[in-house]
N, C-alpha and C positions, 0 to 999 in steps of 0.2 A: 292458543292457550290463554286463558284469562289471567291477568296479572292483578291479584287481589291486593297487593301492596299499595296500589295507587290510592285506595280509599282509606288506608290506615291513618294518614295525617288528619283526616276528618273524624274518624271513629275514635281514635285514641284520646284526644282531648275531651270528647264528649263522655266517654266512659270514665275518665279520670275525674271530671267535674261531678258526675253523679256519685261516684264512690266517695269523694270528699264530703258530699252532703250527709253521708251516713256515718262518718267518723265523728266521735265526740268532740265537742268544741274544746274540751280541756286537754285533749290529746294532741298537743302542738307538734311533738316530735313525729308522730305517725303521719300527720298531715304534711309535714315538710318532706318526709321520706317519700311518700307517694307522689307529691308534686314534682320534686326534683327528679325522681326516677322516670316519671312520665316524660318530662322535657328532655332528659338525656336520651331516652329511647326515640323520641321524635327527632332529635338532632341526628342520631345514627341512621334512622330511616330516611331522612331528607338527603343525607349523603348518598345512600344507596339509590334513591330515586333519581338523583342527579346523574348517576352512572347509567341507570336504565334509560333516561331521557336521551342519551347520546344515540340510541337506536332509532330515534324518530318519535313523533307523537303517538301516544297510545291511549285508547279510551276504555273506560270501565262503565258498563251499563248496570246500574243499580237494579237489583231484582231481575236481571237478565231481560229487561224490556229494551227493545232496540230503539235507537235514535231514529226520528226525533220525538217518539211517543213517550219514552221513559226518561228518567233522570240519568244524566251521564256526567261523569267527571273525566277530565282529560289531563294527561301528563305530557308536557313537552318541555323543551329547554327553558322557556320563560317561566312556566309555573314551577318547575323544579328549582330554578334560580331564586325565585321569590320564597319558596319554602326554606331554602338554605338560609336566606337572610333572616326570615322570621324565627326560625329555630335557634339561630345563633344569638339573636337579641333576647329571645325568651329565656334562654339558658342563663345569660348574664343577669337578666332582671330577676329571675327566681332565686338565683344564688345571692343576690343583693337583698332580696326580700326576707329570706330566712335569717338574716343577721338581726332582724328585729322589727322591720316594717310590718310584717304579716300579723303581729300581735295587736295592731291598732284596729283591727276589724275582724269579725268572726268568719267572714266568708271570702277573704282575699283570694285564696288559692282556687276556690270554686269559680269565682268571677274571672280570674286570670285564665283558667283553662277554657271557659266558655268563650272568652275573647279569642284565644288561640284557635278554637273550633271555627269561629266566624272568619278569621283571617285566612286560615288554610283553605276553608271551603270556598272563599271568594277567589283564591288563586287557582283552584282546581276545577271549579264548576264549568260545565260546558253549555249552560243556557242562561239567558238573561233573568228569568224569573228567580231561579235559585241564587243568582248573584244578588238580587234584591233580598232574598231570605237570609243569606249569609251576612250581608251588610247589616241587617236588623239584629242578628245574633250578636255580632261584634259590637254594635252600637249600644245595645241594651246592657251588655257586660261592661262596656266602657263608662256608661252612666254610673253604675255602681262603683267603679274604680275611681272615678273623679270624686265621688262623695266619700270614699274610703278614708276614715280618720275623723270624719265629722267636722263641724264648724260652720258658722254662718257664711263665711267667705266661700267655702266649698259648695254650700247649698245654692248660693246665688250663681256661681260659675256653672254648676251642674245644670241648673234650670235653663240658663242661656244656651248651653251646649245641647241639651235635649231639645229645646224649642227649635233651634236652627236645623238640627238633623231630622226632626219630625217633619218639618216643612220640606226638606230635601227628599225624604222618603215618600211623601205624598206626590211630589213631582215625578219621582221615579216610577210610581205606580201608574200615573197618567202616561208616561213615556212607554212603559211596558204594554199597557192596553192599546195604545195607538199603534205600536209596531206589530202587535198580534193582529189587530184589525186589518192592517194593510197586507201582511204577509201570511197570516195563518199559522205562524210558528214562532217559538222563542228559542229554539235550539240554535246556538251560534253558527254551527256549520251549515245547518239548513237555511238559516237566515242569510248567510253569505251567498248561497246559491240563488235564493229567491229575490234578494235585493237586486242582484245583478240582472235579473230578468224582469223586473217590474216595468210596466208601461209608463210612459212619460207623464200621463195624467196623475199618477200616484206619487210622483217625485216630490211635490210640494209637501204633502203630508209626511212623507219619509223624512224630509229635512226638518220638519217641526219635531218629530220624534227624536231625531238625532240631536237636535239643539237642546231639547229637554234633558236628554241623557248627559250631554256635555255640562249643563248647569249643575246637575246632581254630582257628577264627578269633580267639577270645579269646587263645589262646596266641600267635598270629602278631602280634597288635597289643598285646601286653603288658598285657592287662587283669588287674587284681587278681582272683584270687590267683596268676595266671600271669605276673606281671610281673618276678619276681626275676632271671630269666636276662638281662634286657636290660642293666642297668648293668654286669654282668660282661663280657658279650660285646662291648658297644659300647666299653667302656674298653680292651679288648685289641686291637681291630681297627685296621688301618692307617687313617690319617686320611681319605684319599680314599674308601676303602671305607666307612667309617663315615658319611661325608657321604651316600653313596648309600643307606646303611641308613635314612636319614631317610625315604626312599620305601618301604623294605621294610615297615615297620610299617603303612604306609597300605594295603598290599595286603590285610591282614586287615580293616581298616575298609571298604575297597571291597567285599570279598566279602560282608560283613554287609549293607551297603546294597543291593547287587545282588540277593542272594538274597531279601531280605525286601520288596523292591519289585517283584519279578518272580515268583519261584516261590511264595513264601508270602504274596503280596499278598492283601488283602481279609480278613486274619485267618483264612486257611484253617486249619481244625482248631484254631483258637485259638492258632496258633503265634506270630503277631506280637504278640498280647497278652502271651503268656508271655515273649517276647523283651524287651518293654518292662519287665515286672516284674523281669527279671534284669539288664538292661543299665543301667537308671537308677541303682540303688544301687551296682552294680559300677563304673560309670564315675565316680560321685561319690567312692567310696573310692579309686579309681585316681588321681584328681586330688589328693586329700588326701595319699595316699602319696607321689606324685611331689613335691608341694610340701614335705613334711616331709623327703624325701630331699635336695632342693636345700638346705634350711636346714641339714641336718646333714652335708653333703658335706665330705670331707677333701681332695678334689682337684677340679680344674676339669673333668676328664673325668667324674667322678661327678656333678658339677653339671650338665653337659651331658646326661648319660644320664638322670638323674632329671627334667630338664626335658622330655625326650622322653616319659617316662612321664606327666608332668602334662599335656602337650599332647594325648596320646591320650585321657586322661580327659575333657578339655574337648571334644574332637572327638566322642567317642562319647556324651557327655551331650547334645550338640546333636542328634545323629542318631537318638537312641533313639526319639523320638516318631514318626518316619517321616512327618511332615507336610511339605508343600512348603516352608514357611518354615524349618523346622528343618534339612531336608536342604540347602537353599540356603546357609544360614549355615555348616553343617558343611563344605560343599565349599569355601567361601571360606577358612575357617580351616585346612582341609587344605593349600591352596596356601601360605598364610602359614607354617604349621609346617614344611613341606618346606624352604622357603627359609631360615628362621631356624635350623632345626635343623642343616642342612648348614653354614651360616655359623659357627655356634657350635663345632662339632666341628673345623672347619678352623682357626679362630682359636685354640682351645686347643692344637692341635698347634704352631702358630707360637710361642705363648708358651712352651710346654714346651721347644721346640728352643733357645731362647735363654737358658734358666735353668740349664743344666748338670745336675748331679745332683738338684737340687731339682725340676726338671721342672715338672709342673703342680700339685704339692701346694700347698695353701693355707697357705704359710708365708712369713713376711716376710724370710727369710734372703737370698734371691738377687734382685737387681734384674732388671728386664725391659728388654732392648734395645728401642729404638723404643717406649718406654712411652707416649708421647703418641698415636701412631697406633694401637697395639694397645689401649691403654686406652680410646680413643675408640670403637673398633669394639666392644669389650666392653660399653661403656656403651649403645651403640645396640642391640646384641643383647639385653642385659638389658631395655631398655625394650620391645622388640618381644615378648620372651618373656612378660614380666609383663602386657603389654597396655596400655601407656601411650601416649597420643597423642604424635606424629601418625603413628606407624608402623602397619602392617597388623594387628598384634596387637590394637590398640585397636578398629579397625573390625570385626575378626572377633568379638571378645567382645561388642561392642555388638549386632551382628547376631544373635548367639546368644541373648543375654538378651532381645532384642526378639522373636525367634522363639518363645522359651519362655514368653513372657508370656501368661497366661490358661490355661495347661495345668495339669494336676493336679500336675505336679512342679515348677512354677515357683518356689515358695518354697525348696525344697531346692536346686534348680539355682542360683538367684541367690545364696543364702547360701554355697554351696560355691565357686562361681566367684569371687565377690568376696572371700570370706575367704581362699582360697588365694592370691589375687593379692597380699595383704599378705605372706604367708609367702614367696612367690617374690621379692617386692621385697626383703625383709630378707636372703634368701639371696644374691641377686646383689650387693647393697650390701656385705655382709660379704666376699664373695669378691673383689670389685673393690677394696675398700679395702685388703685384705691383700696382694694381688698387685701392684697398681699404685701404691698410695699409700705404705703402710708400707715396702715393699721399695725404693721409689725407682726411679730410672732408671739404666741402664748406657749412657750416651751414648758413652763412650769405648771400649767394646768393639768389636773389629774386625768382628764379625759383623753390626753394625748397618748396615754399608755393603754387605752382600751383595746383589747384584742379585736373586738367587733369593728372598730374604726379601721384597724389595719386590714382586716379581711375585706371590708367594703372598698378600701383603697385598692386592693389587689384586683377586684372585679373591674373597677374603672381602668386600672392599668392594663388589664387584659384586653379591654375594648380598644384602648389607644394603640396597644401593640398590634391589634388586628388591622388597624389602618396602615401601620408600618409594613406588615406582611403583604397587605393588598398593594402597597406601593412597590415593594421589592419584587413581587410576582406580577407586576403590572402588565408585562408583555403576555404572559400566559392567560391572565384574567381577561385581557382585551381580546385575545384570540377566542376565548370562550364566549364572550359577549358578541363578537363578530359572528360566530356560528349561530348564536341565538337569534340575532337580528336577521341573518340570512334565512333561517327557518321560518321566522315570523312572516317575512315578505313572500315566502312561497306557500300561500295559504292552501293550495291543493293538498299538501301533506296533511294538514289538520283536517280538512274536509273528508279525505279518504279514510283517515283513522277513525273518525266519529261515525260517518254515514257513507259507506262505500257506494250505496245506491244513489247518493245525491250527486251524481256526475252530470246531471242535466237538469234544467229548470223544471221539467215535467215531474221529477221525482219529489 
């Protein structure tokens, strides 16, 4: 029986975005109602799909065209887990946006749902060409969201962001063409079968195609030396959009994990071994660069942006080994970094809104309204980002260090993760003491009583509480990520779900 619910996370944001285009610009309330209702429905559907994914990978053939000839979307534990993370962050971001941010541009909600369409499609697609298509959808929407609100600074950052990603997209097309020329297919399940059967004379071209894909995914997840665009773009974006961008970088990490546990599994043509040789040092340098960036930040937005770079380094350092324990720990840390990254960007926006011209700069000149509440939330965000107990950052880093124990890269990974933890701690302490202690509190300012500010603070508090819940349920969540990693490494389950006939290279 065909499970039509699998395609809903792609169709629902698309229909919502189109509907929003037809609503009058003056009808702010109706646009908000439609947007929030759609994201709530998406969150509920994501929970239901996670339950369905426990039964094993399931494929949906669009138009009833069989794989590998038609478009196919695939639900498994990994894609369902990513949908859960995306819908949770999207819900927090849209609730924050309707407090006032969405008034700064006419098409915020439309762009927001188009970006959700691209993100969900990237997680569910079963072929590489449509992965490219969904990448472009989410990137085009993100260009608009970076520019949302106007200003020369946003225009400059948006141009840099667009230029970098256009180059990456061009490389992506070259990689797709090369892989199709070698194998005659772009369906991931079919690719997995054909790559394993390729003759030795085609291995060199296959490695070139895989390397080009890795470069593209490295750009998407801000891996050194392609990380420099992220602080500029994320600092310029609208706060709710930037919160959703916390998931955007994870799309690149997802693509690396998916491709190298499915298509290039078993070290086909030596590709996975090459990946590890490249990814481990690059992830370690990314983590160091992010930590140094946090330490040297001149604004809270820079601090939040470089924290994202550091978290991507930690995540990819964990996932580089492609072992079950490493992937499981990386997935747990991915959930944590989505929650705390979104919370930190929203919190910075709240602080900046109350400090006038000083905004988010790390200067003690302007006091912070509601300093006790916002300072407390910043303290908890810092603890989670650094990896201090009892929040989920600590559980995630312990799981990563335990998963890397006994591997060839254990000494490097332990030294980098623990050493950069100290740098991150100093950076957050410096920022917090400057903004919340030295500047003091502005209790008498009128905007401390704004209901909107209090509601926005509740959204941030809910995200921080999510990290506490993730920590409290750490054992159960790690069991779920263990099962997800085990399913990923048994690629025959995926192949049989997508193309049962692809049991031999001749198919």
